[in-house]
Structures are given as structure tokens and as C-alpha cells.
N, C-alpha and C positions, 0 to 999 in steps of 0.2 A: 290198347287192349282188342279186340272185335269183343265186344258183347253180345254182339247178335248171333256172333258163331259158336258162342258159350251155350245158346240160348236162352237166355234173361235180356231181358233191358234193366240198363242204370237208373234208368227215369222212375221205375216202379216202386225204386227202396232208395233213393233220396229226396229231400220234401223241397219244395220250389221257395228257394231265396232269394230274397231280391233290396240292392245295396244301391240311392240315389245318392252321385258325389255332386256336393255342391261348392267344391271350390273350387277359382279359377284355373282356365285353359291353360294359362303361361307360371302354376304352381307347380304343375305333372313334368313339367321337365322337357326335354327334346321328344316328341314323337315317336311309338316305336314304328315301323311298317314291317309286314312280316311278309316275305319273299316265298314261291317254290319252288329247291333247287334241289338236286335229286334224291325224288319224293322213293319212296320205296317201303310196302306194308311185310308186319312180320307178323306172326301167331306162334303164342309164347302159351303152351301148355299147361297147368296144373302138376305140381308132382303129387302126386297120391301119399309118399313117403315120408314128406313131412308134416303131413294130418296128425299122426302119434308124436307129436310132441307142441301138439298145443289143448289145452283144455276152455272148453267153454264158459263165459263167462258169463255165472247169472244175474250177479248182481249186480249198481255202477252208485257210488255216495259221488255226488256234487254236492259248493255249496251254495248259497245263496243270501243276498244282502236283501233282509224286507226292506230296510229305512229309505225312506225319498234319497232319490241320489241330488245333489246342488253344485251347483258351477260357481269357481268362489271368484269372486268379479272385486277389484279396488275401487273403493269409492270416500272421496273427499269428504272431512268433513267443512262445518261451513265456518266460511272464511271470517277475525275476528280482522278488523283495522285499528291499531293501536298508533294514537296521538300524543305525546310529549306537550303541556303548557307550562309554561313559565310565567313569570313576575320583571317586570322589568322595572327599577326606578332612573327616572333622567332628576335630575336635578334643574327646575327652573318655574316658569311661571313667576316672576318678583315682581311685586307693582313696578307700574314705569319709574324709572330715576333711579331706582333702588344697584347698589356697585353691588358687585356679586365677588367683592370684597375684602367688603366691609365687613367684619363679620359679627361686629357687635349687632350693627345694623338687622342683619340676617336675623339671627336669635330674636330680636324683639318685632319681627314679621311672624317669625314661628310663634312664638307663646298666643299672637292673639289671634291667631288660625285655629291654633290648638284647643281657645274657649270655646270659641262658638259649635250652635249644632250643627254644619253644614262637615265640618272634620269628623265627627262621631260616628253621625249616618254613613260616612266616607269609608270608614276602621269597620264599622261594623257587617259592611257591605262586601267588603274585601279578604273581612277574618275566613268567610268560607273557602275560597280560593288558595288563600293561603294556606289553613289547615288540608285541605286536600294538599299541598305539594310537599307539604311536611309527612306525610303521612308513606306518599308516593317513594321516598326518601331513604324511610326508616320500613319498608314492604321485603319481602326476604323473594329474593331473587332463587326462583327455583332450577336454573342453570346454571348456577354460581356451582365454580370447583374451587370446594374449599383445599385442598390438596396438590393443589397444581404444579407438578414438578419432582414429584417424591417417585414415581417410578420408574423414573426417566434414570434413577443414579449416579454415583459420580464416575468419570468413566479416568481423571486424569492419575489412577495409577495403574490403568492397563498398557502395556509396550503398544509403541506407534506401529503400524501397518500399514496396506495400500496395499490394492489388488484392482487389478485391468476386469474392466467392462469387455471395451470393446475397441479395435482399432478402423478408423477410417482410412484407409489407405487413397491414394491420387488414382485414379478414372486414365488418363494417361501414361502412357508406357514411356513418358520422358522422365527425364531423373533431374525432380527439379524439388525444393524443399518447400516445408511448411511455414513458411516466412511469420507467418502471422494469425492471430485464434483471434475472434471477439465471442462473443458470448448473445442468444436472444435476449433484450432488456424485458422479455413480457414471460415469466416462463422458465427463462433457462432453460429450451426443450431445443433449441438449433444450436447452429455453430456456420459462424461465415470463419472458412478457411482460405486465406491468398496463397496459391503457390508459387514462387518466383525462382529461378536458376542466378542464384548469388556469388557466383567464380565469378574472379572479374576475368574478362575478356573470352568468358567461356560458355558465351552463350550461342548458337547454330545458327546458321543464317535463317532461311524461308521454310516452313514449313513445321517452327517451333512453335506448340502450345501455349496460348497464353491465357487459356481459362482456368480460374477461378469455381468455387461451389460453394452450397448454402447446404449444409448436411443437419436428417435427423436425427439424434440423439439413438435417437433405437432403428430406423433402420441404416447401419455403417456399409451395405452393400452397394448402396444407387440413392445418387444427391439428390438432392430435392429439387434444387435449383442452379440454373449455369448457369454464370455472372463472364460470359466473351467483351472483355476490353480492349481495349486500341492497343494496348503494348501487357506485358505482365505485369499483378499488383506484389506490391511490397507489404502494403499495408493497405488492412479492411477494417471501419470500424461504422458499426448500427448505432442509428439516433437513439438518445435515450429516451424522446422523444414519443418519433416516430416508428414504432418497430418496420415498417415495412422498408425503411428510409437507409442507404451504406451508404456511405465514402469510400471510395479507395484513393490509395495512390501511384502511380505507374514510377515502369522502371525510368521511361522517357522524360517522367518529371509531369507526368500531365496530372490532374485533378477533375475523376469522374465520381457521379453522383447513379447512384442505381438505386432502380423501386422493385423490387420482386414482386409486386401486382399487375408489370409490365415490360415483365421476359426478364431474357439475361441481359443487353444492351440499354448500355449509357444515356440515363432521362439527361444529364446534365457533363459537359466537359467543358475543363478550358482552354482557352487557345495558349501554342506552345509556345509563340513569341511572349508569352506573358505569366510563363510557368515556371519551375523549376528546371536549371540548367544538369543538374543528375536527382538519380534515384529518388520518391522521398520515399522514410523512411520510417515516419510514422505520420499521423492524422491524428486530433482530437477534435472533437465537437464544443466549443463554448457557451456555458451558461446564458442565454435569454431567453428575451419575452416569443419571439418564434421561431427559437426553438435550428434556424439554420446559417449559425454562423458557425465558424471551425477553423482552427487553423493546422497549418500544415510545415515540416521539415523540411531538412535534405542537405547533404555534406557539400552545397554550393559557397553555405555563408550566411541561409538568410532563412527565416521565417516568416511566413505570408499568413495573411487574415484574410477570409474567404465568406460574401455572403451566396450558399448556394441558391438563391433568387434568381442572382445572377453571377454566372463565374468563365465571366469575358476578359478580366481582370480581378485585378486581388484588390481586397481593401485596404487594404496596409503590406507597406513591407520593411521589414527590419530585419537588418544587415548585425550579426551578432560581429561585432568588434568593440575591442577592451583596449581604454587605455591603456599605450601603451607595448601592445599587442597584437601579436596575427588575424586577421580572422577566422572563428571557427568555424569546423564543418558538425550540423548535426544530424547525432546518429536517432537518436529520439531523445522523449518530452514526458512529461511528465501535468495534468492540469486538473483543479481539483477545485467545483465551484465552494464547499465549505473553508477554503484556504484564501481567498479573496484573490484579488486577480495577478496574483504570483504566477509564473511558470516557469520548473527547473528543466533546463536541454540541458541531456548527456551531449558531448562533444567529442570523435573523433583524436583530440589530442589530449585526453585523457581526463579535461576537467569541466565539472557544472559549472553551466549559467543558469542566476538567477532573472528575470522578469518580473518587470514590474508594469504589468499593462495604461496604467493612471498615473503614471510617473507624470507630471507638471513637465522637469526640464527634459527632452529626448538624451541630454548625454545623463540621466539618472534613469534610464529606462531600466538596461543591464548593470547591476550588481557587479564585485568582484567575482574572478572565477577562485569555487573550491577543489581545491589544487588535492590529488593523495594520489589517481590511478596512475599509473606508465604506461596503459594501453585503453583504448578509445572505449566508452561509456555505451555499454550496450542495454543499461536496464535503469531508469530511476526511479523509482515510486517510495511515494507520500504512505506513512505509514495511520491506515485510515480510526486509530485509536485517538491518536496524539499527532496534529499536523504539521507537527514543526521539524520533528523529526524524519528524515525520510533517507530511503537505500537505494546505494548504487550498485551494479555487478559493473567490472570491469578487473583486465586481462588475468588475474590469476585466483582475485580475490573478491571479496565483498564488504562495502562497511558502510556505515552508517553515522549521519551526518544529524548536526542541528542548524537551523538557518543565523545560525547567530553568531557561529563561528565556521572559520573556515580550512581548518581540520579537521580531519573525523574521528569520533571519540569511539568510535569503536572498528575494529578490522580483523576477521576473522582471518586463521592462518592461511597461508599459498598451499595454494590444490596445485597436484602434477598436471590437471589439465583446465584447459582454458573455459572461464563461465564466459556464459552467452547470454542467460535469462534470468530472472528472476520476479516473484510478485510475493506480495502480503496476505493471510490469511484475512479474508474477512471476517471471522468469529473467534477467532484472537490473534490478541494483538501482539504475542512474546514469538509468534510463527510465521515462517516467514519460507520459500520457498526455489530450488535454485538450479538450474540445471547445468552441464558441462556439455564438452566435445565430445566427450569420450563415451557418450548415452548416458550416464548415473546422474538420476534426481535427486537433491539432498534435500532433505522438510531440518529443519534448525528452530527447534524451539530455547530460547534466550531464560528460560528459566529455570531449566532445564538440564540443559548443557551450556557454558560458551566457549569451546575449545574446541570443539567440534560435529557433526550433525548428529541429529540426535536417531533421525533413520536414514538410511541410503537404500535403492534401491536400481537398477540395473535394469532399463527399459527398452534402450534400442542400441546397436554394433555401429550404427552411422554416426552416431551423437544426435541431441539434441537442439536446437535451433532456439524455440519457442516454448512458454509456458503460461498459460490462459483457469485462472481459480474463478469458481462459481459464486456467485454473490450469495450460498448459504455458505459458501465453506466447504460442500462433502464431496461436488465431483472436481476435475480440471483435466486439461487437454496439454496434452506437450507435444508441438509441433518437432518433428523430425526430421532432419535431412534427405532423406532418403526418401523424400513426403509422405509421412505415413503419420499422423493424429490419433493419441492413446489415448483414450477415457478411463482417468485414474480413480479409483472410492478410497477416501482414506479414512481411518479408523478415525472412532468416537471420540478416543482421548483425541486425538488432533483439528475436534469441531467445537466440542462444551466447553468450554471454561469455567471460573470459576466463579463467585463475588469478587474477592481479592484481586484477581489475577493482573487487572490492567494498574490497578493503583501500585502492585509490586512491581512488574515492568516498568513504571514508570520514574519509580524510585531509582532503578538501577542503571535509566540514561540521565537523568539527574546530575545526579552522583558521578555519572561518566563526565559529563557536559560541567561540572564546577570542576572539578580535576583536570581539564584537558584547559578549563580557562587559565586556571592558576599558573598551568605552568607555562599558556603562554603570553602571561603577564607579568610570571621571573623570567620570560630567554629577553622579552624583550625592555624587560630595566635594568637586564646584567645589558646589551648591547649598546642602552642610551649612559648608563655608566663605566663600561668599557672607554668608551669616546671621550668622554672627560677628564677620564684618569690617565689617558693616556696624553694628552692637550696638557693634564696640569704636571707632571711628571716627567717632560720636555722643559716642559715651563722652569721651575727648580734644578734642575740637568744646567739649565744655562743659566740661569740669576744666579744661583747661590751652590756651586763644587764643593762648599765643605761640607755644608750642611746635605746633602745628597753620600757624601760620603759616610758621615756619622750613621749615617743612618739603615746606610750598609752591612756598614759595621755590627750595630745591633742587630739585622738581620742575620747575623752567619754568628751570633752569638744565641737566639732563638734558635738557629738549627740545628745547635750544638745539646740542647733541649730538650729531654722525653716530649715524642711529640703529644700534640693535644686536639683536642677535637677539634674539626673545621669549623664549629661558629666561637670555641674562642680565643685561639689560634689568632681569624680574622678582626676581632673584638679587641683583641691586645696589640696587634698591629694599629690598628686605626688607632687607642688611644698615646701609643708612641708616635707617632706621623704628628697629631693633632701636640701634643706638645713639644715634638719640636719644632716646628708652624710658629708656634707660641714665644719661641725664643727661650723656653725649659730645656734640663736636660734630661734627657729619655728616663734616665735615674731617679729624680724624684717627685716623678708621678707613674713609675711602674707599678701596676698592682703585683702586691704576691703573690703567691699560690695558693694560701691560707687565707685570702678574700674572695676567688673561685669558686661560684659552689658547684657542690661536686655532683647533681641529679637535677639541676636546670638552669636551663644555658637559655632559656628565651628573655630575661633582661639581658645581659650583656650582647646575647643580639641584636637587639632593638636597640643598646645603649649605643650599641658600635655601628649598626644602619647610620642613625642619626647623625651621627657624630661625624660621617661617613659621608652622606647630603651632607651636613651644614658646611663644609668644606670638601666640597666634592671638584671646585674650581681648580685646586691647588694640589690638591694630597695624591699620591702615587703610588693608590693604591695598584694602581696594575701592575705594575712596580715589584712589589709587593707581592702578588698572586703569583707572579712569575718564578719566581725567591720560593717559593713552597706549593709549583705545581705539583710534584712528589705528592706530595702531607697533604694536600683538596684532594687530591686523585683518588687515598686511599677511603679516604671518610667522607666519600660521595654521595654514599648511602642515608648517613644520618644530616647529611647537608640537605636530600629532598624530603626528607619527611619535614623539614623548616622551612621548605621556601613555600609553603601556602601561609602562611602565619607570614612572613616574611613580605612576600607580596601583598599581603592585604593591608601589612603595618606602611609600606612605601606607597599603597595609596593614598593611605589619609595626613601623611604630612602636609602639610599646608603651604603651600607657594610666600607667603609672609613669610613663614619662619624661615624659606630658605634664603630670600632675599635679605636679613634682618645679616643672615648667615654672612654670605656674599659679600652683605658692603661691612660687615668686624675686617674680613679676612685679605679684601682688598686696604683697606685702610693698617695694614700690619705692616709693619718694617719689610720682613722677609718680601712680601710680596713686588712691595711699592722697590 
């Protein structure tokens, strides 16, 4: 507006105001430079018609604060340094020549010292310090939480759920699998993901990316660190003590050491001629003073122990060979420092091997294999709450094992899709996660359901390859075949546990362990008895054909009678066979049906078992069992109920009693 043209000056009516800016120049941002471009002037005349729409304002209201304006500041109070003092009483200071193990001598010295004035003065002097310490112990802590855990509530009744947080995708366009996932040990705020093409003989030639990445869980778009190995990484593991150090196993068999502070290149690499001959599928850090020892496994049948301070050659080489079997190829490992020196190795043959690092004899370092899977074992994990039990995943099933038995104690149902990986929950002892090749995640809560998963969710259409759980159990990451890694959060019902959950779960596993142990022991005793009875039956048939024929006739009579329970029939056959061998007629010692107990078969079973054991070298129970094979099959369920008691009783039979029974049988005329 051209004020001069309108006949007045604006300066006459505007008060002069000044303001000084005391901020730094860099706080104003980028400076503004004005330039003249296409300058033009325009006169805007007032519209007299608009004056009728306005009214002169005669008064004006304004609020004024009369108090003094104060600025807010942060002030720290005086620092109070607290120090806890205590007293330590150590035994000592006895006169020269006093035996510290002589109680009477020490008691006499104490009594003489307690009568002196020095002892009384010392007690009075130390009494004030002791009284002050006692007052500290009984003082009230103003920060103590009396009702901790009350507001958390019980989440056991809530249905299990899971929701996806973010997805970490492979920055490259190559078709690679998220083969291995490792959590950052300090706070679990980072992820190390190894990318590799695991399709056999499907890796392209030159130009195929070999990089792996370290991600920040709060930024799934751009990786934090890029690792550039010589070959593709099949596995990657953070050091439990130094969070900046990582150990990687390559597809060409090399072992590489990384430090994220030194960039993406490896700071240490093993020699190709001293490394594995096949891809390294798993690596583990060992518990040591220097935290530099580690082990690696591959399908070439070797487990190598390394020291990262010298990666030129392995510190120890262990070949996976068991007596009477071929060499095994390792696929996965499990090492827990709390389990001692034992290392579990899952093989591509479907067996699990237990390695004892501290075995004195090299031949005893590898125990007998745990057999059960019909396919390669892709995961073996110990339960963090009960280390004697471990979980394996292979073929179409997941199985629970114990260190004492070579057969699984619990086996899940056969799934339609192949199982690829598994992991225990670190917060709940009965919860574990299983990934499948069809892209589904199964969450098992064995206290809630034993026959099927508690919760299943579809994650990826391409399929899942691995799973890794956070230390607190709230989050887990699932690696996909297409290279994506999904961060999943589970509900509180799958994280928080009750006080008696561990005891209940261990009680279930102990019951299954005892049942499987009794079945295994019963099968062993059956095989031993069958071998003895076959030999004894042949000897009777060759030595006395007439006796053999008479016993067969009696068996025919028993078959014609009404069917008896298997326990009664077997005990009756044993008594008849014993009497026949002793030279008596079978009818003379045949127990009448009125003497047989109606509801209690245990005494007869034990009697028959004892007599069979006593004459095991000559009685042809095997032949008898063949005659009554159909009858025994009908009552197989009842026999199974008594197998545990029979097995325990057979184990208690003394060897001396058996030896005396054998001597009596050998002295009999029939045996001669």
C-alpha cells in the first residue's frame, strides 16, 4: 500500500519497538536472500461502501498478570553417599602348638580368655557396631514393594495369540533363505541374520550376493551393518560375552570372525585346507575364561573346536564315528554350559549323538546314538528348566528325549508338512515353537494339550526355515525361505507362568520316562527269555520225545478249556512244565480252578515268573507260547498293565537263587 499517496505516514501512528535476538546463527536455519524479479507497483484505493459495515470500537479489554514471572529450573539435591558396613568373625589366633581340631583344648582356651578384662572391654567396644548393624537390618525400606506382582494378574486363562510387528526383507533381489538368526546378547535390540541359498547345486555363478546383515529391530527398512564374507554364511552367532563379536560358518567350509566395530569384513578366517569340506550348518560358543573357544559342525562328519585367537587351524578334531556304524554327518548342535561338557549333535541320518568333551578314553567320547527319526534332524534343543530333557525336530514329527534312554519318551503326531526347526520358550518350561515347510508356526503348550498344537498361525507362503526366541520369551523371529524374517510377539499367556508349572511339567515327563524305561526293560527280558526257551525246548525234544509229546497233549487240553487271562494261563503252563520235568504227572500238581484267585493275578504271575526263571535252561516256554499265541494276543492289553510290575520283580531276582535252581535242573535225570 502506498501510504504516502493516501496523504498520511504510517510511521506517525506505529510505535517504535525493538527486539534483540540472542540465539546463535546456526539456530535460525538457512539464511533467506531476497532478490527483485518482475517488480511492479499497484495502487489499491479504499472502498467507501464498506464503511457502513463497521462500527467504531470505543473500549478495549486486556488481561495483565501482576505477579512476578519466574523461569522453571531443574535443581539437584545434595548427594548423600551411603556405605554398608559389616563385621566378619574368623577363627584364629590360637596359642602356638594348639591343634585347631582339638575341641576340648580350644574350649579351655576360650574359657580362660573370657575371664580376662581385655575380653570384656573388647565386647563393650564392639557392641556399638553390632547394635548399629542390627538396627540397619530391622530398618524400614521406604522403596520396598509389598504387593509386587499383584497387578500383573494371572494370564493362564487367556487364549494364546500372536501378532506380527515387522518384517526384515533381504535387501538384495536374489532368491536366498534366511538360514540362521541370532539375537544380540545385550538387550536383544539387534538381530544377526545369515542369508544363504540352501538348494542343492542351485547356486548361480559369478555375481550372486554373499552378504549377510545385522538389523536394528526398530528399523526394519535399512540394515545397520553389512557383513561381506568370502562365501555365503550358513550360520551366524553372537558372542555371549563380547556383543560386538560374531562367529560365522560359510558354505565353502570356512570359519570367519567378525567385529561390527571394524566394518563388514572378517577380522579372522580359517584356512581352507584346515576347515570343513562341506557347508558349516551350525556354530556354538563354548564356555571358557577367555570366551574365545567355539565349535563347528558340518555334513563332512567332523566337529571342530577352534580358538578365535588362532584360526589358522582347529584346536581339536572329532570324527563322528560310532562302533559298528558308518560316519555321521552333522546338521545341528546344542551346547549349554549348565549341562556340563555334553554336546548334542543332530545328524542327517536321523540319529542324535551325545559327545562328552571330558571323557578320558577317546572311544567313549561319543555315546550310543538316540534313534527315532526317519529323516535328518534339523534341530536339537535342551529344555532350559530341565537340562536332562531335550527336543528334536526331524521328518514330520517333534520328539522329546531324556539323556538316560535311547528312545523318545514323547512323540507328536505326524504332520502333513515337513518340520524345519524348533525352540523352547525361555520363560515357560512347557512351551515350545515348531516351524514347518508350508509356512505355518505351531506353538505347543504341553500342559494344555498333548495331541495337537495349542496355537497355529500362518506366517509365509514360501515356507519357514528357522526360528529364534528372545531371552525374555516375548518376541521371536521366523526366517523364511524367501529371505524374509518376521518379528512376532506372543501373548502374555505364553510368557508368564505359574509357580507350580515347572513341577507339573516335570512330573509329566518323569512319568513318561518311567513308562518308557519299563517297556524297554521288559522287551530286553523278553528277548533273553525267548533265546533261553528256544534252546531249552530243542534240548527236551531231542533228549526225551515222549515227555515232549505228553506236554503237547496237555496243551491241547488247556486249549479246549475256557479262555483264561494270559497271566493265569502262563502261570499254569509254567507249573505244568515244572512238574513234568520233575518226573511227576501233570495231573497230580495241576492247580484246580477253585484255587485260582478271581480278581488278583499278581501272586500267580510272580509265582509263574519265578518258576520259569528257575528252570529257564530246560523249560520250553517258548514252545508253549507259540501254542497259545492267539489267546495271548486277545489279552495283550491286560498283560501290558502287569509288565511294569513283572519287570521290576524280575530285576530283583537274585543271581544266587538262579544258580541254585540251575544246579538242581542239571542234576535231574531228565536233563542228564
